[in-house]
C-alpha positions as a Python dict, from the first residue, in 0.01 Angstrom:
ca = {
    (1, 'M'): (0, 0, 0),
    (2, 'R'): (34, 54, -373),
    (3, 'T'): (-63, 422, -333),
    (4, 'F'): (199, 455, -57),
    (5, 'A'): (467, 308, -286),
    (6, 'L'): (371, 545, -568),
    (7, 'S'): (377, 842, -332),
    (8, 'T'): (719, 741, -202),
    (9, 'C'): (849, 704, -556),
    (10, 'L'): (723, 1049, -650),
    (11, 'L'): (882, 1204, -341),
    (12, 'L'): (1215, 1045, -432),
    (13, 'L'): (1190, 1183, -784),
    (14, 'L'): (1105, 1531, -661),
    (15, 'S'): (1375, 1535, -394),
    (16, 'S'): (1639, 1411, -639),
    (17, 'S'): (1587, 1710, -867),
    (18, 'A'): (1588, 1946, -569),
    (19, 'L'): (1925, 1804, -465),
    (20, 'G'): (2068, 1846, -815),
    (21, 'E'): (2069, 1473, -892),
    (22, 'S'): (1935, 1335, -1216),
    (23, 'L'): (1748, 1006, -1205),
    (24, 'E'): (1588, 801, -1476),
    (25, 'M'): (1259, 619, -1456),
    (26, 'N'): (1179, 295, -1638),
    (27, 'V'): (818, 287, -1755),
    (28, 'H'): (662, -47, -1845),
    (29, 'L'): (393, 7, -2106),
    (30, 'K'): (69, -186, -2154),
    (31, 'T'): (192, -285, -2499),
    (32, 'G'): (472, -481, -2334),
    (33, 'G'): (748, -237, -2418),
    (34, 'T'): (966, -43, -2177),
    (35, 'T'): (1095, 309, -2208),
    (36, 'T'): (1341, 506, -1998),
    (37, 'I'): (1274, 871, -1923),
    (38, 'S'): (1501, 1122, -1753),
    (39, 'C'): (1321, 1266, -1455),
    (40, 'D'): (1426, 1612, -1568),
    (41, 'A'): (1210, 1564, -1879),
    (42, 'I'): (890, 1483, -1685),
    (43, 'R'): (637, 1763, -1674),
    (44, 'S'): (351, 1568, -1512),
    (45, 'I'): (259, 1212, -1414),
    (46, 'Q'): (-90, 1066, -1440),
    (47, 'F'): (-180, 717, -1325),
    (48, 'A'): (-457, 499, -1465),
    (49, 'D'): (-567, 144, -1384),
    (50, 'L'): (-364, 121, -1062),
    (51, 'T'): (-497, -225, -977),
    (52, 'S'): (-367, -388, -1297),
    (53, 'G'): (-71, -542, -1113),
    (54, 'V'): (-282, -666, -822),
    (55, 'D'): (-452, -1004, -821),
    (56, 'P'): (-821, -923, -749),
    (57, 'S'): (-875, -1279, -624),
    (58, 'N'): (-651, -1200, -324),
    (59, 'P'): (-860, -958, -116),
    (60, 'S'): (-581, -900, 135),
    (61, 'L'): (-395, -702, -133),
    (62, 'L'): (-687, -471, -199),
    (63, 'S'): (-810, -195, 30),
    (64, 'G'): (-1135, -391, 71),
    (65, 'G'): (-971, -659, 288),
    (66, 'L'): (-900, -668, 659),
    (67, 'Q'): (-713, -359, 772),
    (68, 'L'): (-540, -308, 1106),
    (69, 'L'): (-503, 64, 1166),
    (70, 'R'): (-261, 222, 1414),
    (71, 'N'): (-343, 176, 1778),
    (72, 'Y'): (-349, 488, 1990),
    (73, 'P'): (-178, 596, 2198),
    (74, 'N'): (139, 399, 2135),
    (75, 'P'): (347, 384, 2355),
    (76, 'F'): (64, 371, 2607),
    (77, 'K'): (-15, 383, 2977),
    (78, 'P'): (-258, 251, 3106),
    (79, 'S'): (-460, 150, 2794),
    (80, 'T'): (-454, 161, 2414),
    (81, 'T'): (-726, 147, 2150),
    (82, 'I'): (-683, -101, 1864),
    (83, 'V'): (-870, -8, 1547),
    (84, 'Y'): (-946, -242, 1257),
    (85, 'Q'): (-1174, -245, 955),
    (86, 'I'): (-1347, -533, 775),
    (87, 'P'): (-1536, -525, 444),
    (88, 'N'): (-1809, -776, 537),
    (89, 'Q'): (-1978, -914, 845),
    (90, 'A'): (-1752, -1184, 988),
    (91, 'N'): (-1613, -1343, 1302),
    (92, 'V'): (-1317, -1140, 1426),
    (93, 'R'): (-1063, -1251, 1683),
    (94, 'V'): (-829, -998, 1846),
    (95, 'C'): (-548, -1126, 2071),
    (96, 'V'): (-243, -978, 2243),
    (97, 'F'): (83, -1175, 2253),
    (98, 'D'): (413, -1125, 2435),
    (99, 'L'): (757, -1133, 2272),
    (100, 'K'): (781, -1510, 2323),
    (101, 'G'): (460, -1562, 2125),
    (102, 'A'): (249, -1661, 2426),
    (103, 'M'): (-104, -1527, 2423),
    (104, 'V'): (-148, -1269, 2696),
    (105, 'R'): (-517, -1202, 2644),
    (106, 'E'): (-799, -1253, 2397),
    (107, 'L'): (-975, -918, 2359),
    (108, 'Q'): (-1247, -1016, 2114),
    (109, 'N'): (-1381, -1328, 1946),
    (110, 'E'): (-1722, -1254, 1800),
    (111, 'N'): (-1922, -1189, 1487),
    (112, 'V'): (-1912, -818, 1394),
    (113, 'A'): (-2070, -609, 1119),
    (114, 'A'): (-1876, -467, 826),
    (115, 'G'): (-1699, -140, 896),
    (116, 'Q'): (-1449, 9, 1137),
    (117, 'H'): (-1432, -124, 1493),
    (118, 'Q'): (-1218, -68, 1799),
    (119, 'V'): (-1112, -272, 2099),
    (120, 'T'): (-936, -140, 2409),
    (121, 'W'): (-655, -325, 2586),
    (122, 'D'): (-594, -213, 2942),
    (123, 'G'): (-252, -378, 2981),
    (124, 'T'): (-381, -680, 3170),
    (125, 'D'): (-363, -1053, 3107),
    (126, 'G'): (-645, -1307, 3092),
    (127, 'N'): (-673, -1301, 3473),
    (128, 'R'): (-693, -919, 3468),
    (129, 'A'): (-349, -889, 3633),
    (130, 'R'): (-130, -599, 3512),
    (131, 'V'): (147, -711, 3278),
    (132, 'S'): (496, -566, 3284),
    (133, 'S'): (622, -285, 3063),
    (134, 'G'): (746, -395, 2727),
    (135, 'V'): (664, -474, 2367),
    (136, 'Y'): (355, -677, 2286),
    (137, 'F'): (186, -772, 1961),
    (138, 'V'): (-179, -755, 1864),
    (139, 'R'): (-314, -1000, 1606),
    (140, 'V'): (-647, -945, 1434),
    (141, 'E'): (-790, -1248, 1251),
    (142, 'C'): (-1086, -1238, 1015),
    (143, 'G'): (-1147, -1556, 817),
    (144, 'A'): (-828, -1653, 634),
    (145, 'Q'): (-679, -1304, 677),
    (146, 'A'): (-472, -1184, 971),
    (147, 'R'): (-286, -864, 1054),
    (148, 'S'): (-40, -791, 1334),
    (149, 'G'): (82, -475, 1501),
    (150, 'R'): (320, -373, 1777),
    (151, 'L'): (208, -235, 2113),
    (152, 'V'): (446, -68, 2359),
    (153, 'L'): (331, -63, 2721),
    (154, 'V'): (506, 170, 2968),
    (155, 'N'): (411, 136, 3337),
}
């Protein structure tokens, strides 16, 4: 997420100069000082120690924690593949919920190895009956961490 924010910031800086706007960037230095630089004066930007503002004791903020990747396809008919990644072997629970927060179906609740995994939802509930078109949510739980994503089913 931090890399995404840096990339977005750089794109804003580049697009501002292309549009004839002049922006300034505040840079907070390791020494505790702050300096302001006109973006027009920047020739290059190099980043070092990108994790210095991240608390390493909170693994959910680091790329090594639970990650819920995009499901595909989305919107989907008749099924979608949910992809997640975990850093260590652990029990993982994957559930689908409706807009009211009611669990529609538990797709997985088992111990899995570290790495990337996928689960397929075929648009059915716990009784294997087809559910109606609409927005649903997937929740992946691994230990104290949890991630949620949106699923759009079109029948």
